[in-house]
C-alpha positions in Angstrom: 131.7 72.6 105.2 135.1 73.0 103.7 135.7 74.8 100.5 136.4 71.6 98.6 133.2 69.9 99.7 131.1 72.9 98.5 131.7 71.5 95.0 130.7 68.0 95.9 127.5 66.5 94.4 127.9 63.0 95.7 124.6 61.6 96.9 122.5 64.4 95.5 119.3 63.3 93.8 119.2 64.9 90.4 116.4 64.8 87.8 117.5 65.2 84.2 114.7 65.6 81.6 115.3 64.8 77.9 118.0 62.4 79.1 117.7 59.4 76.7 120.3 60.7 74.3 122.5 63.7 73.3 123.4 66.3 76.0 121.0 64.8 78.6 122.5 61.3 78.4 126.1 62.6 78.3 125.6 64.8 81.3 123.8 62.0 83.2 126.8 59.7 82.7 129.3 62.3 83.9 127.2 63.3 86.9 126.7 59.7 87.9 130.5 59.4 87.8 130.7 62.2 90.3 128.5 60.2 92.7 125.0 61.8 92.0 121.9 59.7 92.0 120.2 60.1 88.7 116.5 60.1 87.9 116.2 60.2 84.1 113.1 61.4 82.2 112.3 61.0 78.5 109.6 59.6 76.3 111.4 56.4 75.4 111.7 54.1 78.4 113.7 51.6 76.4 116.5 54.1 75.7 116.4 55.2 79.3 116.7 51.7 80.5 119.7 51.1 78.3 121.3 54.2 79.7 120.6 53.3 83.3 122.2 49.9 82.7 125.3 51.5 81.3 125.5 53.9 84.2 125.0 51.1 86.8 127.6 49.0 85.0 130.1 51.8 85.7 129.2 51.9 89.3 126.7 54.8 89.1 123.0 55.0 90.2 120.2 55.8 87.8 116.5 55.1 87.3 114.4 55.9 84.2 110.9 57.4 84.0 108.8 57.7 80.8 106.9 60.9 80.4 105.7 63.2 77.7 106.6 66.7 78.8 104.0 68.3 76.6 101.4 66.7 78.8 101.0 68.4 82.2 99.3 65.5 83.9 102.1 63.2 82.7 104.6 65.7 84.2 102.9 65.7 87.6 102.6 61.9 87.7 106.3 61.6 86.8 107.4 64.0 89.6 105.2 62.2 92.1 106.9 58.9 91.2 110.4 60.3 91.4 109.6 62.0 94.7 108.3 58.8 96.2 111.3 56.8 94.9 114.0 59.4 95.9 112.6 60.7 99.1 114.0 64.1 98.3 114.5 66.0 95.0 117.8 68.0 95.3 118.2 69.2 91.7 116.2 69.4 88.5 118.0 69.9 85.2 115.4 71.0 82.7 117.3 69.7 79.6 114.4 68.6 77.4 113.8 70.7 74.4 113.7 70.7 70.6 114.8 72.7 67.6 113.3 72.8 64.2 114.7 75.4 61.8 111.8 77.0 59.8 111.8 80.4 58.0 109.4 82.7 59.8 107.2 83.1 56.7 106.6 79.3 56.7 105.9 78.8 60.4 102.5 77.2 61.1 100.4 77.3 64.2 101.3 73.7 64.8 105.0 74.4 64.5 104.7 77.2 67.0 102.7 75.2 69.5 104.9 72.1 69.2 108.0 73.9 70.1 106.5 76.1 72.8 104.7 73.2 74.4 108.0 71.3 75.0 110.6 74.1 75.3 108.6 76.5 77.5 105.3 75.0 78.8 106.8 71.6 79.7 109.8 73.3 81.4 107.5 75.5 83.5 105.2 72.8 84.7 108.0 70.3 85.4 109.7 73.1 87.5 106.5 73.9 89.3 105.9 70.2 90.2 109.5 69.7 91.4 109.6 73.0 93.2 106.6 72.1 95.3 108.4 68.9 96.4 111.6 70.9 97.1 109.7 73.5 99.2 108.5 70.7 101.4 112.0 69.3 102.0 114.0 72.5 102.6 114.8 73.7 99.1 116.7 72.7 96.0 118.2 73.7 92.7 116.6 74.1 89.3 118.8 74.5 86.2 117.1 75.5 82.9 118.6 74.7 79.5 118.5 77.9 77.5 120.8 78.8 74.6 123.0 81.5 73.2 120.2 81.7 70.7 118.1 83.4 73.3 120.1 86.6 72.9 121.3 86.5 69.2 119.4 86.2 66.0 119.8 83.0 64.0 118.4 82.6 60.5 115.3 80.4 60.3 115.2 80.0 64.1 112.6 82.5 65.2 110.4 80.1 67.2 113.4 78.4 68.8 115.1 81.7 69.7 111.8 83.0 71.1 111.3 80.0 73.3 114.8 80.2 74.7 114.5 84.0 75.4 111.3 83.3 77.3 113.2 80.7 79.4 115.6 83.4 80.5 112.8 85.6 81.8 111.0 82.7 83.4 114.2 81.8 85.2 114.5 85.3 86.7 110.9 85.3 87.8 110.9 81.8 89.3 114.2 82.6 91.1 112.5 85.7 92.6 109.3 84.0 93.6 110.9 80.9 95.0 113.9 82.4 96.8 111.9 82.4 100.1 111.5 78.6 99.6 115.3 78.2 99.4 115.0 77.2 95.7 117.7 78.5 93.4 116.8 78.8 89.7 119.4 79.4 87.1 119.8 78.9 83.4 122.7 77.9 81.1 123.1 79.0 77.5 125.3 76.8 75.3 126.5 77.4 71.8 126.6 74.5 69.4 127.5 71.3 71.3 129.2 68.3 69.7 127.0 65.2 70.3 126.1 62.1 68.4 123.1 64.0 67.2 125.0 67.0 65.9 128.0 65.1 64.6 126.7 64.8 61.1 126.4 68.6 60.7 129.5 69.5 62.7 131.6 67.0 60.9 130.9 68.9 57.7 133.9 71.2 57.3 131.9 73.9 55.6 129.2 74.0 58.3 131.7 73.7 61.1 133.8 76.6 59.8 130.6 78.7 59.5 129.8 78.1 63.1 133.3 78.5 64.6 133.9 81.8 62.8 131.4 83.2 65.4 133.2 81.6 68.4 136.3 83.5 69.6 137.6 80.4 71.4 137.7 78.6 68.1 135.7 75.4 68.9 132.2 74.3 69.6 131.2 73.1 73.1 131.5 69.6 74.4 129.2 67.7 76.8 131.9 68.1 79.4 131.5 71.9 79.1 127.8 71.6 79.8 128.4 69.1 82.7 130.7 71.5 84.5 128.1 74.2 84.6 125.3 71.8 85.7 127.6 70.3 88.5 128.4 73.8 89.7 124.8 74.9 89.9 123.9 71.6 91.6 126.5 72.1 94.3 126.6 74.2 97.5 129.2 76.4 95.7 126.3 78.1 93.9 124.1 78.6 97.0 124.2 82.4 96.7 123.5 82.4 92.9 120.0 82.5 91.6 118.2 84.1 88.6 121.4 84.1 86.5 122.0 83.1 82.9 125.4 81.5 82.3 126.6 81.5 78.7 128.7 78.6 77.6 129.3 80.1 74.1 133.0 80.4 73.7 132.6 84.2 73.4 130.0 84.2 70.6 128.0 86.9 72.3 131.0 89.2 72.8 131.1 90.0 69.1 
């Protein structure tokens, strides 16, 4: 393998959870443009079908699967379907997650369970199901969506920050346990990312300036910034990297 081909992801079968909109959808489009075969998972099959048609109209390959990642049986059925359709799962990008700013004094048990069930429990059991398939076919790559919020305090975000911090430790442990199966497990930690869903807040000059004052590079992240990291961890160029947490925060955590 030449040095250039180590970065190639053409033909790789990549699952992206939480891919009906936002970061997941944007990353899916860009990875499809790089030649990857996309297997997209979200609760809304209609949104997924729309995205798949858009990707295929541009010459890419994508198929959608409806699943509720808070339901472990749903996760397992989804992975079985994808495994049967793909023949081999090369990469899982665990992108699905939620945020819901609530002051710690006001957090209910329902608030806690809702976020942990999706951000942490769902990620673990999707990883487990996919990893079992990867282990049977020679290995694979798992990329977990964490956040810079996993290592800094953000007002009103105690549950979210806690869930993301737990993802970092889970990533290390899974990398250690599954190394013998040739499964690499890494996490990425973006700062604020400009997407259609965050545009309303980030287009507010006051809010934007409050965010960017914490980012030495002077801007928020783009979907392209996230895609570069996902493509790298999906490729052979990252074969010797596992258990790491890559910040995509413009230097926020250097302060």
